[in-house]
C-alpha positions in Angstrom: -4.2 23.0 -2.8 -6.5 21.9 0.1 -8.5 25.1 -0.1 -8.8 24.7 -3.9 -10.2 21.2 -3.5 -12.9 22.4 -1.1 -13.8 25.4 -3.3 -16.7 24.6 -5.5 -15.6 27.3 -8.0 -12.2 25.6 -8.6 -12.4 22.4 -10.8 -9.6 20.6 -8.9 -10.5 17.1 -7.7 -8.7 14.8 -5.2 -9.4 11.1 -5.6 -8.3 9.4 -2.4 -8.5 5.8 -3.6 -5.9 6.7 -6.3 -4.1 9.4 -4.3 -4.3 11.7 -7.3 -5.2 15.3 -8.2 -6.9 16.3 -11.4 -8.6 19.2 -13.1 -12.2 18.5 -14.0 -13.1 19.1 -17.7 -16.3 21.2 -17.5 -18.1 19.8 -20.4 -20.9 18.1 -18.5 -19.1 14.7 -18.3 -16.9 13.1 -15.8 -13.5 13.5 -17.6 -10.5 15.1 -15.9 -6.8 15.7 -16.5 -4.3 14.3 -14.1 -2.1 16.8 -12.4 1.6 16.0 -11.7 2.4 19.4 -10.2 0.5 21.8 -8.1 -0.9 24.5 -10.4 -0.4 27.1 -7.7 3.1 26.5 -6.3 4.7 24.0 -8.8 5.3 21.4 -6.1 5.4 17.8 -7.4 2.3 15.9 -6.4 2.2 12.3 -5.4 2.4 9.7 -8.2 -1.1 8.3 -9.0 -1.8 4.9 -7.6 -4.5 4.2 -10.2 -2.6 1.3 -11.8 -1.7 -0.1 -8.5 -5.4 0.0 -7.4 -6.4 -2.1 -10.4 -3.4 -4.4 -10.0 -4.3 -5.0 -6.3 -7.9 -5.7 -7.1 -6.8 -8.2 -9.8 -4.4 -9.8 -7.4 -7.3 -10.4 -5.0 -9.5 -11.8 -7.8 -11.9 -8.8 -7.6 -13.6 -7.5 -10.8 -14.2 -3.7 -10.5 -16.6 -3.8 -13.4 -19.0 -6.1 -11.5 -19.1 -3.6 -8.6 -18.2 -5.9 -5.8 -15.4 -3.6 -4.6 -14.6 -3.9 -0.8 -15.0 -0.7 1.2 -11.3 -0.3 1.9 -10.8 0.3 -1.9 -13.2 3.3 -2.0 -10.7 5.6 -0.2 -7.0 5.5 1.0 -7.3 2.6 3.4 -6.0 0.0 0.8 -2.6 1.8 0.5 -2.3 3.6 3.9 0.4 2.3 6.0 -0.7 0.9 9.4 0.6 2.7 12.4 3.9 1.3 13.7 3.6 -0.7 16.8 5.9 -0.2 19.7 8.6 -2.8 20.0 9.0 -2.1 23.7 8.3 -5.4 25.5 5.4 -5.5 27.8 6.1 -6.0 31.5 5.3 -9.5 32.6 
């Protein structure tokens, strides 16, 4: 799937901010069809976070129509889990 996303001749798109894969409709517009399974191997793809993205913006009082979207909402930073910190106590 990764090579298909990088191949300009394959109309598969990955949208990081929604963690979703889609097939671009080649009609000159920006429409696409959401993929739930990999078209090459049949593996289930991650569930889209599109609804959660809009829900989180609304929860924070951000209107995406006005275009004042914080940078962390332009990619996967808004849903990526922070690295786990070690619970080992520091020497004193």
